[in-house]
C-alpha positions in Angstrom: -69.5 12.9 42.8 -70.8 9.7 43.3 -69.1 6.9 44.1 -69.3 3.8 42.4 -68.0 0.4 43.6 -64.9 -0.5 41.9 -63.7 -4.2 40.9 -60.5 -5.8 39.6 -61.3 -7.4 36.2 -58.6 -8.9 33.9 -55.6 -5.6 34.5 -58.5 -3.1 34.4 -60.8 -1.5 37.2 -64.3 -0.9 36.0 -68.0 -0.8 37.9 -68.8 -3.8 39.9 -72.3 -4.4 38.5 -70.1 -4.0 34.8 -67.7 -6.9 36.3 -70.6 -9.3 37.2 -72.4 -9.1 34.0 -69.1 -9.6 32.4 -68.2 -12.5 34.4 -71.5 -13.9 33.8 -70.8 -13.5 30.0 -67.9 -15.2 30.4 -69.4 -18.2 32.3 -71.6 -19.0 29.5 -69.5 -18.9 26.9 -70.3 -15.7 25.4 -66.3 -13.8 25.1 -67.7 -12.0 22.0 -70.6 -10.5 23.8 -68.7 -9.7 26.7 -66.2 -7.8 24.6 -68.4 -6.0 23.2 -70.5 -5.1 26.9 -67.0 -3.9 27.6 -66.0 -1.5 25.4 -69.1 -0.1 25.3 -68.9 0.9 28.9 -65.6 1.8 29.0 -64.6 3.1 25.4 -61.2 1.4 24.7 -60.2 -0.6 21.8 -61.1 -3.6 20.4 -57.9 -5.5 20.8 -57.4 -3.9 24.5 -61.2 -5.4 25.4 -59.6 -9.0 24.0 -57.1 -8.2 26.5 -58.8 -7.8 29.3 -61.3 -10.4 28.7 -58.7 -13.0 28.0 -56.4 -11.9 31.2 -59.4 -12.7 33.4 -60.0 -16.0 31.7 -56.1 -16.5 32.8 -56.6 -15.1 35.7 -59.1 -17.3 37.0 -58.5 -20.4 35.1 -61.0 -20.1 32.4 -59.8 -22.7 29.4 -61.0 -21.2 25.9 -63.5 -24.3 25.3 -65.2 -24.2 28.7 -68.2 -25.5 27.3 -68.6 -29.5 27.4 -68.9 -31.2 23.8 -71.4 -33.0 23.0 -71.2 -37.1 21.8 -68.3 -38.4 20.7 -65.9 -36.0 18.0 -65.6 -37.2 14.4 -62.0 -38.6 15.7 -62.9 -40.6 18.5 -65.4 -42.5 16.2 -62.5 -43.0 13.7 -60.5 -44.5 16.4 -62.7 -46.7 17.6 -63.5 -47.6 13.9 
C-alpha cells in the first residue's frame, strides 16, 4: 500500500499533487479546466466537481471574476459621456 499525501480541497480529500494543480488552475481563472482535471482524476460527476471547485473558491475568498478588467467597460464609458 502506497501512502499518498492528501489534502482537503473544497469538500473533498484528494492527493496533494492534484490539489496543487487545481489551485493553480483556479487562481489562473481556469475553472473549467480545474473541473475537468478533478473529474478525470476522481471519477466524480460534473455537478459534484463544480460544487467542489465552488466550495474551494468560497472557502478561500475567490470571487467569480478574479481577472482584472482591461480598460473601461461600455457602461463606464457611457456614464462619462
